[in-house]
C-alpha positions in Angstrom: 5.5 12.7 -9.4 2.4 13.6 -11.3 2.2 14.2 -15.0 1.4 17.9 -14.5 4.8 18.6 -12.9 6.6 18.1 -16.1 4.3 19.7 -18.5 6.1 23.1 -18.6 4.8 23.8 -22.1 1.2 23.7 -21.0 1.8 26.3 -18.3 3.7 28.7 -20.6 1.1 28.4 -23.4 -1.6 29.1 -20.9 0.0 32.4 -20.3 0.5 33.0 -24.0 -3.2 32.2 -24.5 -4.3 34.7 -21.9 -2.2 37.4 -23.7 -3.9 36.4 -27.0 -7.3 36.9 -25.3 -6.1 40.5 -24.5 -5.3 40.9 -28.2 -8.8 39.9 -29.1 -10.2 42.6 -26.9 -7.7 45.4 -27.8 -7.0 44.8 -31.6 -3.3 45.7 -31.5 -2.9 45.9 -35.2 -6.0 47.9 -36.0 -4.0 51.0 -36.8 -1.8 49.2 -39.2 -3.6 46.6 -41.1 -7.2 45.5 -41.0 -6.3 42.1 -42.5 -3.4 41.7 -40.2 -5.5 42.5 -37.2 -8.2 40.0 -38.4 -5.6 37.3 -38.7 -4.2 38.0 -35.3 -7.3 38.5 -33.3 -9.9 36.5 -35.2 -7.8 33.5 -36.3 -4.5 33.0 -34.4 -5.9 34.2 -31.1 -8.9 31.8 -31.5 -6.6 29.0 -30.3 -6.6 30.6 -26.8 -9.9 29.4 -25.3 -9.8 26.0 -27.0 -6.4 25.6 -25.5 -7.8 26.3 -22.0 -10.6 23.7 -22.6 -8.2 21.1 -24.0 -5.9 21.5 -21.0 -8.8 21.0 -18.6 -9.9 17.9 -20.5 -6.3 16.6 -20.5 -6.1 16.6 -16.7 -9.6 15.9 -15.7 -11.4 13.7 -18.4 -10.7 10.0 -18.6 -12.8 7.0 -19.4 -11.5 5.7 -16.0 -13.2 7.0 -12.9 -14.4 5.4 -9.7 -16.7 8.4 -8.8 -17.7 11.9 -9.9 -15.4 13.4 -7.2 -13.2 15.2 -9.7 -16.2 16.5 -11.7 -17.8 17.9 -8.5 -14.5 19.5 -7.4 -14.1 21.1 -10.9 -17.6 22.4 -10.9 -17.4 23.8 -7.4 -14.0 25.5 -7.9 -15.0 27.0 -11.3 -18.3 28.1 -9.8 -16.6 29.9 -7.0 -14.3 31.7 -9.5 -17.3 32.6 -11.6 -19.2 34.0 -8.6 -16.2 36.0 -7.5 -15.8 37.4 -11.1 -19.4 38.4 -11.3 -19.1 40.4 -8.1 -15.8 41.9 -9.3 -17.4 43.3 -12.4 -20.7 44.5 -10.8 -19.4 48.1 -10.6 -18.6 48.1 -14.3 -21.9 46.5 -15.1 -23.7 49.3 -13.2 -21.6 51.9 -15.0 -22.4 50.4 -18.4 -26.1 50.3 -17.7 -26.4 46.5 -17.6 -29.1 46.5 -15.0 -31.1 49.2 -16.8 -32.0 47.0 -19.8 -35.5 45.8 -20.4 -36.3 42.2 -19.8 -33.5 42.1 -17.2 -34.4 38.8 -15.6 -34.4 36.6 -18.7 -31.3 38.4 -20.0 -29.6 37.9 -16.6 -30.4 34.2 -16.6 -29.2 33.8 -20.2 -25.9 35.5 -19.3 -25.4 33.6 -16.1 -25.8 30.2 -17.9 -24.4 30.8 -21.3 -23.0 34.3 -22.2 -21.4 35.5 -19.0 -22.3 38.8 -17.2 -19.1 40.4 -18.8 -18.1 39.7 -22.3 -15.1 37.5 -21.4 -16.7 35.6 -18.5 -18.6 33.3 -20.8 -15.7 30.9 -20.6 -16.5 30.0 -17.0 -20.1 28.8 -17.4 -19.0 27.2 -20.7 -16.3 25.3 -18.8 -18.8 24.0 -16.3 -21.6 23.1 -18.7 -19.1 21.7 -21.3 -17.3 19.6 -18.6 -20.6 18.2 -17.4 -21.6 17.2 -21.0 -18.1 15.8 -21.8 -17.9 13.8 -18.6 -21.2 12.2 -19.2 -20.4 11.4 -22.8 -17.2 9.7 -21.9 -18.9 7.9 -19.0 -21.7 6.6 -21.1 -20.2 6.3 -24.6 -16.4 6.2 -24.2 -14.2 8.6 -26.2 -14.9 7.1 -29.6 -18.7 7.5 -29.7 -18.6 10.4 -27.3 -16.3 12.4 -29.6 -18.7 11.8 -32.4 -21.6 13.3 -30.3 -19.4 16.3 -29.3 -18.5 16.8 -33.0 -22.2 16.9 -33.9 -22.8 19.5 -31.2 -19.8 21.5 -32.6 -21.3 21.2 -36.1 -24.5 22.7 -34.9 -22.6 25.5 -33.4 -20.5 26.0 -36.5 -23.6 27.0 -38.5 -24.5 29.5 -35.9 -21.0 31.0 -36.1 -18.6 31.1 -39.0 -21.0 29.4 -41.5 -24.1 31.3 -40.7 -24.7 32.3 -44.3 -25.9 28.7 -45.0 -28.5 29.0 -42.2 -29.7 32.4 -43.5 -30.6 30.8 -46.9 -32.7 28.0 -45.5 -35.9 29.2 -43.7 -36.3 26.1 -41.6 -32.8 26.2 -40.3 -33.0 29.9 -39.8 -36.1 29.6 -37.7 -34.3 26.9 -35.6 -31.2 29.1 -35.0 -33.4 32.1 -34.3 -34.9 30.1 -31.4 -31.5 29.2 -30.2 -30.3 32.8 -30.2 -33.2 33.6 -28.0 -31.5 31.4 -25.4 -28.0 32.7 -25.9 -26.2 35.3 -28.0 -23.6 33.0 -29.6 -23.3 29.2 -30.3 -19.7 29.7 -29.0 -20.7 28.4 -25.5 -20.7 25.4 -23.2 -23.2 23.5 -25.2 -21.8 23.6 -28.7 -18.2 24.8 -28.4 -16.6 23.5 -25.2 -17.4 19.8 -25.1 -15.4 18.8 -28.2 -12.3 20.5 -27.0 -12.6 19.2 -23.5 -13.0 15.7 -24.9 -10.1 16.2 -27.3 -7.9 16.9 -24.3 -9.1 13.7 -22.5 -8.6 11.7 -25.7 -5.0 12.9 -26.0 -4.4 12.0 -22.4 -5.9 8.6 -23.0 -3.8 7.9 -26.1 -1.0 5.4 -25.5 1.1 6.8 -28.3 1.9 10.5 -28.4 2.9 12.1 -31.7 6.5 12.8 -32.4 7.8 16.3 -32.8 7.9 15.9 -36.6 4.3 14.5 -36.8 2.9 17.2 -34.5 4.9 20.0 -36.1 3.9 19.1 -39.7 0.3 18.5 -38.7 0.1 21.8 -36.9 1.6 23.8 -39.8 -0.7 22.2 -42.3 -3.8 22.6 -40.1 -2.9 26.2 -39.3 -2.5 27.0 -43.0 -5.9 25.5 -43.7 -7.4 27.4 -40.8 -6.0 30.7 -42.1 -7.3 30.0 -45.6 -10.8 29.0 -44.2 -11.1 32.1 -42.0 -10.0 34.6 -44.7 -12.4 33.1 -47.3 -15.3 33.1 -44.9 -14.5 36.6 -43.8 -14.1 38.0 -47.3 -17.4 36.6 -48.5 -19.3 37.6 -45.4 -20.3 34.1 -44.3 -19.8 34.7 -40.5 -22.2 35.7 -37.9 -19.4 35.4 -35.4 -15.8 34.1 -35.8 -14.9 31.7 -33.1 -15.7 28.3 -34.7 -13.8 26.9 -37.7 -13.6 23.4 -39.1 -9.8 23.4 -39.1 -9.5 24.8 -35.6 -10.0 21.2 -34.4 -7.0 19.6 -36.1 -4.9 22.6 -35.4 -5.6 22.4 -31.7 -5.0 18.6 -31.7 -1.5 18.9 -33.2 -0.7 22.1 -31.2 -1.4 20.3 -28.0 0.8 17.4 -28.9 3.6 19.9 -29.7 3.1 21.5 -26.3 3.3 18.1 -24.5 6.8 17.7 -25.9 8.0 20.8 -23.9 9.1 19.3 -20.6 11.0 21.0 -17.8 10.9 22.4 -14.4 7.5 23.6 -13.2 7.1 27.3 -12.4 4.3 27.5 -9.8 3.4 31.1 -10.6 2.4 30.5 -14.2 -0.8 28.7 -13.7 -2.6 31.1 -11.3 -1.1 34.1 -13.1 -2.6 33.0 -16.4 -6.1 32.7 -14.8 -5.8 36.2 -13.2 -4.7 37.8 -16.5 -7.7 36.3 -18.2 -10.1 37.5 -15.5 -8.9 41.0 -14.8 -7.7 42.3 -18.2 -11.1 44.0 -19.0 -10.7 46.1 -15.8 -7.2 47.1 -17.0 -8.6 47.9 -20.4 -11.2 50.2 -18.8 -8.6 51.8 -16.5 -6.1 52.8 -19.2 -8.4 53.5 -22.1 -8.4 57.3 -21.8 -4.7 57.8 -22.1 -3.6 54.8 -24.3 -6.4 54.4 -26.9 -4.8 56.6 -29.5 -2.4 53.8 -30.6 -3.8 50.3 -30.6 -0.4 48.6 -30.3 0.6 50.8 -27.4 -2.7 50.2 -25.8 -2.3 46.4 -26.1 1.2 46.5 -24.7 0.2 48.6 -21.7 -2.8 46.4 -20.9 -0.5 43.3 -21.1 2.2 44.9 -18.9 -0.2 46.0 -16.2 -2.2 42.8 -16.3 0.9 40.7 -16.0 2.4 42.7 -13.2 -0.8 42.6 -11.2 -1.4 38.9 -12.0 2.0 37.7 -11.0 1.8 39.8 -7.8 -1.5 38.2 -7.0 -0.3 34.7 -7.8 2.8 35.2 -5.6 0.5 36.3 -2.7 -1.8 33.4 -3.2 1.1 30.8 -3.2 2.6 32.4 -0.2 -0.5 32.5 2.0 -2.3 29.4 0.6 -2.2 26.7 3.2 -3.4 24.0 0.7 -0.9 21.1 0.7 -0.6 18.1 -1.6 -2.5 15.0 -0.5 -0.6 13.2 2.2 -1.8 9.6 2.6 -0.2 9.5 6.0 -3.0 11.7 7.3 -5.1 8.5 7.2 -5.0 6.3 10.3 -4.1 3.3 8.1 -4.1 2.6 4.4 -3.1 0.3 1.6 -0.3 1.7 -0.6 0.2 0.4 -4.1 3.4 0.5 -6.2 2.0 0.5 -9.7 5.5 0.4 -11.2 5.8 -3.0 -9.7 2.5 -4.0 -11.2 3.7 -2.9 -14.6 6.9 -4.9 -14.1 4.9 -8.0 -13.2 2.7 -7.7 -16.2 5.8 -7.5 -18.4 7.4 -10.5 -16.7 4.3 -12.7 -16.9 3.7 -11.8 -20.6 7.2 -12.9 -21.4 6.4 -16.3 -19.9 3.2 -16.8 -21.7 2.8 -19.7 -24.3 2.9 -18.6 -27.9 -0.1 -16.5 -29.0 -1.6 -16.5 -25.5 -3.0 -13.3 -23.8 -2.9 -12.4 -20.1 -6.2 -12.3 -18.4 -6.0 -10.2 -15.2 -7.9 -11.7 -12.3 -9.3 -8.8 -10.3 -11.9 -10.4 -8.2 -12.4 -9.4 -4.5 -11.2 -5.9 -5.1 -8.2 -7.2 -7.1 -7.1 -9.4 -4.2 -7.5 -6.5 -1.7 -5.4 -4.1 -3.8 -8.4 -2.0 -5.0 -10.1 -3.0 -8.3 -10.3 0.5 -9.7 -6.6 1.3 -9.3 -5.5 -2.1 -10.5 -7.9 -2.8 -13.4 -7.5 0.7 -14.9 -3.7 0.4 -14.7 -3.7 -3.1 -16.2 -5.7 -1.9 -19.2 -3.3 0.9 -19.7 -0.4 -1.6 -19.8 -2.2 -3.5 -22.5 -4.2 -6.2 -20.7 -7.4 -6.7 -22.6 -9.2 -9.4 -20.6 -10.3 -9.6 -17.0 -11.8 -12.1 -14.7 -14.1 -11.5 -11.7 -16.1 -13.6 -9.4 -19.5 -11.9 -9.5 -21.7 -9.9 -11.9 -21.5 -6.9 -9.6 -17.7 -6.9 -9.7 -18.0 -7.0 -13.5 -20.5 -4.1 -13.6 -18.1 -2.1 -11.4 -15.3 -2.6 -13.9 -17.5 -1.3 -16.7 -18.5 1.7 -14.7 -14.8 2.4 -14.1 -14.3 2.5 -17.9 -12.8 -0.9 -18.5 -13.4 -1.9 -22.2 -11.8 -5.4 -22.4 -13.5 -8.7 -22.0 -14.8 -9.4 -18.5 -15.4 -13.0 -17.6 -17.5 -13.9 -14.5 -15.9 -17.0 -13.1 -18.7 -17.7 -10.7 -22.5 -18.1 -10.5 -24.9 -15.4 -11.7 -28.6 -15.7 -11.3 -30.1 -16.2 -14.7 -32.7 -13.5 -14.0 -29.8 -11.0 -14.4 -29.2 -12.0 -18.0 -30.3 -8.5 -19.2 -27.5 -7.0 -17.1 -25.0 -9.4 -18.6 -25.9 -8.2 -22.0 -26.2 -4.5 -21.1 -22.7 -4.4 -19.5 -21.2 -6.8 -22.1 -20.1 -9.3 -19.5 -19.2 -12.9 -20.2 -20.8 -15.5 -18.0 -19.4 -18.9 -17.0 -21.7 -21.9 -17.7 -21.3 -23.7 -14.4 -23.2 -26.8 -15.6 -25.7 -28.0 -18.2 -28.9 -27.3 -16.3 -27.7 -23.7 -15.6 -27.0 -23.2 -19.3 -30.5 -24.3 -20.2 -32.0 -21.9 -17.7 -29.8 -19.0 -19.0 -30.7 -19.8 -22.6 -34.4 -19.8 -21.7 -34.1 -16.1 -20.8 -34.0 -15.4 -24.5 -31.4 -12.7 -24.1 -28.1 -13.0 -26.1 -25.3 -13.6 -23.6 -21.6 -14.2 -24.2 -20.4 -17.3 -22.2 -17.4 -19.5 -21.5 -17.9 -23.2 -20.8 -16.5 -24.4 -17.5 -15.1 -28.0 -17.7 -14.6 -30.1 -14.6 -11.3 -32.0 -15.2 -10.9 -33.3 -11.7 -11.4 -30.4 -9.2 -15.1 -31.2 -8.9 -16.2 -27.7 -8.4 -17.9 -26.1 -11.4 -18.3 -27.3 -15.0 -19.4 -30.1 -17.3 -17.4 -33.4 -17.1 -14.6 -33.9 -19.6 -16.4 -36.9 -21.0 -19.6 -35.0 -21.6 -19.1 -34.3 -25.3 -22.8 -34.7 -25.9 -23.6 -31.9 -23.3 -21.0 -29.6 -24.9 -22.5 -30.2 -28.4 -25.9 -29.3 -27.1 -24.5 -26.0 -25.6 -23.5 -25.0 -29.1 -27.1 -25.5 -30.3 -28.5 -23.1 -27.7 -29.7 -20.1 -29.6 -29.1 -17.4 -27.1 -25.7 -18.4 -25.8 -22.7 -16.9 -27.6 -19.9 -19.3 -26.7 -16.6 -17.4 -26.6 -14.4 -19.7 -24.5 -13.9 -23.0 -22.7 -11.7 -23.6 -19.7 -10.8 -25.7 -16.7 -9.0 -25.2 -13.5 -6.0 -27.1 -12.3 -6.5 -27.7 -8.6 -3.0 -28.5 -7.5 -0.8 -26.8 -10.0 1.0 -25.1 -7.2 2.4 -28.3 -5.9 5.7 -30.0 -7.0 4.9 -33.3 -5.2 5.1 -36.2 -7.7 1.5 -37.3 -7.0 0.1 -33.8 -7.5 2.1 -33.4 -10.7 0.7 -36.7 -11.9 -2.9 -35.5 -11.1 -2.4 -32.2 -12.8 -1.1 -33.9 -16.0 -4.1 -36.1 -15.9 -6.3 -33.0 -15.7 -4.5 -31.5 -18.7 -4.8 -34.6 -20.8 -8.5 -35.0 -20.1 -9.2 -31.3 -20.9 -7.2 -31.4 -24.2 -8.9 -34.8 -24.9 -12.3 -33.1 -24.8 -11.0 -30.3 -27.1 -9.8 -33.0 -29.6 -13.2 -34.7 -29.5 -14.9 -31.3 -30.2 -12.6 -30.9 -33.2 -13.4 -34.4 -34.5 -17.1 -33.6 -34.0 -16.8 -30.5 -36.1 -17.5 -28.1 -33.3 -15.9 -24.6 -33.4 -13.2 -24.3 -30.8 -13.6 -21.1 -28.8 -10.7 -19.5 -26.9 -9.3 -22.0 -24.3 -7.6 -21.4 -21.0 -6.6 -23.7 -18.1 -3.7 -22.0 -16.4 -3.9 -19.7 -13.5 -0.8 -18.2 -11.9 0.8 -21.5 -10.7 -0.4 -23.3 -13.9 1.7 -20.8 -15.9 4.7 -21.0 -13.6 4.8 -24.8 -13.4 3.3 -25.8 -16.8 4.3 -22.9 -19.0 4.1 -24.6 -22.4 0.4 -25.5 -22.6 -1.2 -24.2 -25.8 -4.0 -21.8 -24.9 -5.5 -18.4 -25.7 -5.6 -17.0 -22.2 -3.7 -17.4 -18.9 -5.6 -16.3 -15.8 -3.1 -14.4 -13.7 -4.2 -13.8 -10.2 -1.8 -13.8 -7.2 1.3 -13.6 -9.4 0.1 -10.3 -10.9 0.4 -8.8 -7.4 4.0 -10.0 -7.1 3.8 -12.7 -4.4 3.3 -16.4 -4.0 0.6 -17.9 -1.9 3.1 -19.3 0.6 6.7 -18.5 1.4 8.0 -22.0 0.7 6.3 -22.3 -2.8 8.7 -23.3 -5.5 7.9 -23.2 -9.2 9.4 -24.4 -12.4 9.7 -20.8 -13.7 11.2 -18.3 -11.3 10.1 -14.9 -12.5 11.4 -11.9 -10.7 8.0 -10.7 -9.4 7.7 -7.5 -7.3 5.2 -7.1 -4.5 2.6 -4.4 -5.2 0.9 -3.9 -1.9 2.1 -2.4 1.4 -0.2 -2.1 4.5 0.6 0.8 6.7 -0.7 2.5 9.8 0.6 5.4 11.9 1.5 5.5 15.5 -1.2 7.4 17.4 -0.3 6.8 21.0 2.8 5.9 23.0 2.7 5.0 26.7 4.9 3.6 29.4 3.9 0.5 31.4 5.6 -1.0 34.4 6.8 -4.6 34.8 3.9 -6.9 35.5 1.2 -4.8 33.9 -0.9 -6.3 31.1 -2.1 -5.1 27.7 -5.3 -5.7 25.8 -8.3 -8.0 26.0 -7.8 -11.1 28.1 -4.6 -9.7 29.6 -2.7 -12.1 27.4 0.4 -9.9 27.4 2.2 -9.3 30.7 5.3 -7.0 30.6 8.4 -8.7 31.9 10.1 -5.3 32.2 9.3 -1.7 32.2 8.1 -1.2 28.7 7.2 1.4 26.1 4.3 0.5 23.9 2.6 2.1 20.9 -1.0 1.8 19.6 -1.7 1.5 15.9 -5.3 2.3 14.7 -5.8 -0.9 12.7 -7.3 -4.3 13.5 -9.2 -7.3 12.4 -12.0 -4.9 11.3 -9.6 -3.8 8.6 -8.8 -7.4 7.6 -5.8 -8.1 9.7 -6.3 -11.6 11.1 -6.9 -11.8 14.8 -4.8 -15.0 15.1 -1.7 -12.9 14.3 -2.0 -11.7 17.9 1.4 -12.2 19.6 2.9 -13.5 16.3 3.0 -10.6 13.9 5.8 -8.0 13.6 5.8 -4.4 12.2 8.5 -2.3 10.8 9.0 1.3 11.9 12.1 2.9 10.3 14.9 0.3 10.9 13.1 -1.4 13.8 11.3 -4.7 13.6 8.8 -4.7 16.5 6.4 -7.3 17.9 2.7 -7.1 18.1 1.6 -7.7 21.7 -1.7 -8.7 23.3 -4.7 -9.5 21.2 -5.4 -7.7 18.0 -8.7 -5.7 18.5 -11.3 -4.9 15.8 -9.8 -1.4 15.3 -6.5 -1.3 17.2 -3.4 -3.2 18.1 -0.4 -2.7 20.4 3.3 -3.1 19.6 6.3 -3.2 22.0 8.6 -0.2 21.4 11.0 -1.0 24.2 14.5 -0.2 22.9 13.2 1.8 19.9 13.7 5.2 21.5 13.6 7.1 18.2 10.0 6.1 17.4 7.4 8.8 18.1 3.7 9.5 17.6 3.0 10.1 13.9 5.6 7.6 12.6 4.5 5.1 10.0 4.4 1.4 10.8 4.5 -1.2 8.0 2.5 -4.3 8.7 2.7 -5.9 5.2 5.7 -4.9 3.2 6.5 -4.7 -0.6 10.2 -4.2 -0.2 12.4 -7.0 -1.6 13.4 -9.7 0.8 11.4 -8.1 3.7 10.3 -10.6 6.5 7.0 -8.8 6.3 6.1 -9.9 2.8 2.5 -11.1 2.4 3.4 -14.8 2.2 5.3 -14.6 5.5 2.6 -12.7 7.3 -0.1 -15.1 5.9 1.9 -18.2 7.0 2.0 -16.8 10.6 -1.8 -16.8 10.6 -2.0 -20.3 9.1 -3.2 -19.1 5.8 -2.1 -18.0 2.3 -1.4 -14.6 0.7 -4.5 -14.9 -1.3 -6.8 -14.9 1.8 -4.7 -12.4 3.7 -4.8 -9.8 0.9 -8.5 -10.4 0.0 -9.5 -9.7 3.6 -8.0 -6.2 3.4 -9.7 -3.1 2.2 -13.2 -3.1 3.6 -12.6 0.4 5.0 -8.9 1.1 4.2 -8.2 3.8 1.5 -6.0 2.8 -1.4 -3.3 5.3 -2.2 -0.6 5.2 -4.9 3.0 5.4 -3.8 4.2 8.8 -5.0 7.4 7.4 -6.5 5.5 4.8 -8.4 2.8 7.0 -10.1 2.7 6.8 -13.8 
């Protein structure tokens, strides 16, 4: 279930905020107390629109994003609402003489972009412009620096709003703001007002630790008191040009939103659309009842609220009844990879518990996180506290940065030295694959963070363990920032005595080099030599990082692998496809290319829209099984590029549209990745890495976090 389902407080406060907006436009206490009315409509009610913005930022803004899809959807949806609202208020605009004003075209453009064509509609273009600005700030600068920029924009707006008296006294500033007010009527808009609240919502969503009820409550009461004092002082001394922007509005909204997040409960579907309709239509209601309710401001406010709420809930009920929009159903896809992120969280916890003292987990997410999808996996790993990642190529590292990953990213393989500038730009750490490569990289004269690869016996990448002189020269290279040193244990997965002996020789030679470096007075960077099997078979090696690859994903490479440590890992990935066709064939008929399958009886077969073009090995033809409901069914004939056939004979309850599982993540399933890989003569690592070229990655609904 998604986070939104439980945030009952957000939906109720949305409705309350819409009612506060009605208060702003009806002044319910005007007949009783000017000060009381000011406090209600110009101070307390000013939390309404910022709350709308914070809520949008909370659900939409994140430093993690694999595309601008959510942004485009938000802009499109809000744009349609804005367009419909403009049309709705056209009659009122005509009646009020809006289209009779001089300089109509520039005024119309100004209103469309900033001020709204009706006094309350400014919120919609402000949402779109503010979201575009906030999204790009987070994307380019992350929340920390992005919030600073948004605060600076808010500060500019503040002096065109509640602190305008400062501007009036300084000619240069006044001239600047006079120019601004030629573009828009208020600095309360999508440029200066909206971005900081949108980013505040995203920042709160991104925080790992939410405030307690005491912290949020005390913070809100103090901030609210300071906000009231600030507003009354400014109002009394005539500082304000407008009264939407205050210094203490920001902390008040921060603590208030944390308070609202504590209100969990059953979701009421009507609240969200009803709140929006109340906001949009209440000026029409104000105009409709003005003649017979304006004699008493409180009665007028109450009547507008009542009629707006009745109409809005009726419209919301109709919308929910006749809307055909349904939640995303991954099974509409022909085939897909399904991830259980709760199992990934479990694996991180189990592996961290097994780490040597003071060591950190380095998540290996190369080749689309072993076929699981690098975006979904890497962003989730960082949320669980993983701060270091390993990839194979520079482009994989750049992709992680663009997703929003902030931790160290080590490139384990070769990168052309001509891309050194990109290494620096994206803060990537490059492996020094040998000494000549290091010299070439240093000659680029671009500061680059690096790890030194050491060849302790695998004979793949790295300097030899007896090449202390070469290592010393690396530390003298001006443009290389040496952050780590590592080796790779080539048979750490084996428990054969000769392989154990070889691995221990690798370990001794690597630590021997480290000891020589210490004796030579070289600084010792962070060291790492264990991958998944290195940790599970040699858990006590002192190091700074452990590179966890296949173990993170909850499986061993092969079904018969045995390790010294036996952690209770949980598989993360399931591979699924749906039955698209069922047909009857007679005894003696054949199926597929080469007619390799011949029915020995009258049979019922099903076609699944998945094949070796999706990464499923062709040599599983006639060997693999799939699970549909409780049935374990054989793959028959040759696996094609895009399709395969299974024998349904005896499984009479299977029908078109049912989901077939080809790789399972259920405990003790015969279709776990190691078992399927063994049937193809390979290992889980290869099988999983082959997946995903065109398969969507979806998150199991019960495992969303």
